[in-house]
N, C-alpha and C positions, 0 to 999 in steps of 0.2 A: 642693672636697673636703668631705665631711661629716665633722665632727669627732667621732670615736669613738676610744676607746683603741686598738682594733685598727688603724684607719687611721693614727693617729699613730705607732704602733709600726712599721708598715710604712714610713712616712715616715722614721723613724729608721734603719732598715736601709739605705735607699738614699741618704739625704741626710746622716745623721750616724752613719756606721757605727761609729766609735770608741765612741760612747755605747751603741749597740746591743750590741756585742760585750762591753762591760763589764757588761752586764746591766740597764741603765736601761730601765724600762718604765712607760708611762703606765697608770694603773689607773682613773682617773676624770677626766672633764672635764665641766663645766657652765658656764653663764654666770657663776657666782660664783667657782668655784674649779677648780684642777687639782691632781691628786695623782699623783705618780710614786714608784716604789720602785726600790731597787737593793740587792742582797745582797752583803755582804763575801765575796769569793772570792779565789782566787789571782791572777786576772788583774787585779784592781783594788786590790790591797793595796799598802801602803807598807812600809818596813823595820821599822815599829814595831807590826806585827800589827794594823793597823786599815785602814780604807778610805782610799785616797789622796785628798787634798783636791780634786784636779781632777775626780775621778769624782763627788764630792759636788756640785761646781760644775756639772757637766754636767746632773745630775738636777735641781738647783735651777733652773738657767736654763731647762730644758725646761718646768717648771711655769709660769714667767712667760711665756716665749715662746709657748707653745701658746695662752695666753689672748690675747696680742697677735694671733696669727694668726687666732684664732676671731673676734675683733671686726673685724679687717680684712675677713675674708670676709663677715661680716654687713653691713658697710657697703656692699658692692658697688662700692667705689672702689679704685683702685690706690694703695696706701699703702706707702711704704718703712718698714722697721723696722731698728733698729740698737741694739746695746748700746753706750751711750756710756761708762758707768762701772759698776763693781761694788765692793761691800764685803762682807767676810765675817768671821764670828766662829765659831771652832771651840771648843766648850766641853767636849767629852767624846770619847773614842775611839769611832769609828764601827765597830761590830761587829754582825754579824747583818744582818737586813733593816732598812734605813733608809727611812723614808717622808718624802717632801718634799711640802709642801702650800703652795700660794699661794692666798690668798683675796681677791686684788685685782682680780677681774674687773670690778667696777663702776668702779674707778678708771681702768683702761685704756679702758673703753668711753667714759667722759667725755672722756679725752684725745684719742681718735680722732675723736669727734664735734666737738670744738673745732678740731682740725686741719682737718677737712673744712669747717666753718663759716667759719673765718678764712683758710684757705689757708696758714697759718703752721705751721711745725714745732712740735711739743709734746714735752716730756720729762716722764717720770714715773718715780718710784722704786717698784719692786714688790719685795715680800719673799717669800722661800720659807724655811720652817722645816723642818729635818730632825730627826726623832725616831726613836729606836730602838724595839725591840719592847716595851720596858718603858714606853714613853711619855716617856722622858727626852729632853730636847733635846740634840742632839749638834752642831748647826750652825745658823746663821742667815745667809742670804745675801741681799743686796740688789742689784738690778740696775736701773740707770737706762736706760730704754728711750727712744729718740727715734723719733717717728713723724712722717711728713710725706707729704702728698698729692703724688703724682707729677704733674708737668705733662705735658699732652698735647703731643706733638711733631709 
């Protein structure tokens, strides 16, 4: 699959429909970063008139996971990927359009290259930062990705 925002959003519809129907959309992907947005709406709200934390987590995870998928595809190898841990901090109510950005493309590239070179699984923490329309940080989510080359059977 060629990694374009349009193709990733179609992937969301079929493989992660809850994220798609909550309004999560990839806006940009490059070797260095991935950007996704989601707008606070009725379907993704919490009782406190802001965006539910799980919707923010879906958008943030997508920005990290899309980069993992991108570099796995670039490697030409069969590599498994799994979120092993996550941490989050929510510093402001998420209202309006929230933009999540991960700029850890080079980090995951190095981890995948190391996994291929050694045959051993690798883990890496990747960060996605959510900002509102004013540019204020509303959340910061970290995901520990585990990557491992699949053995031929």
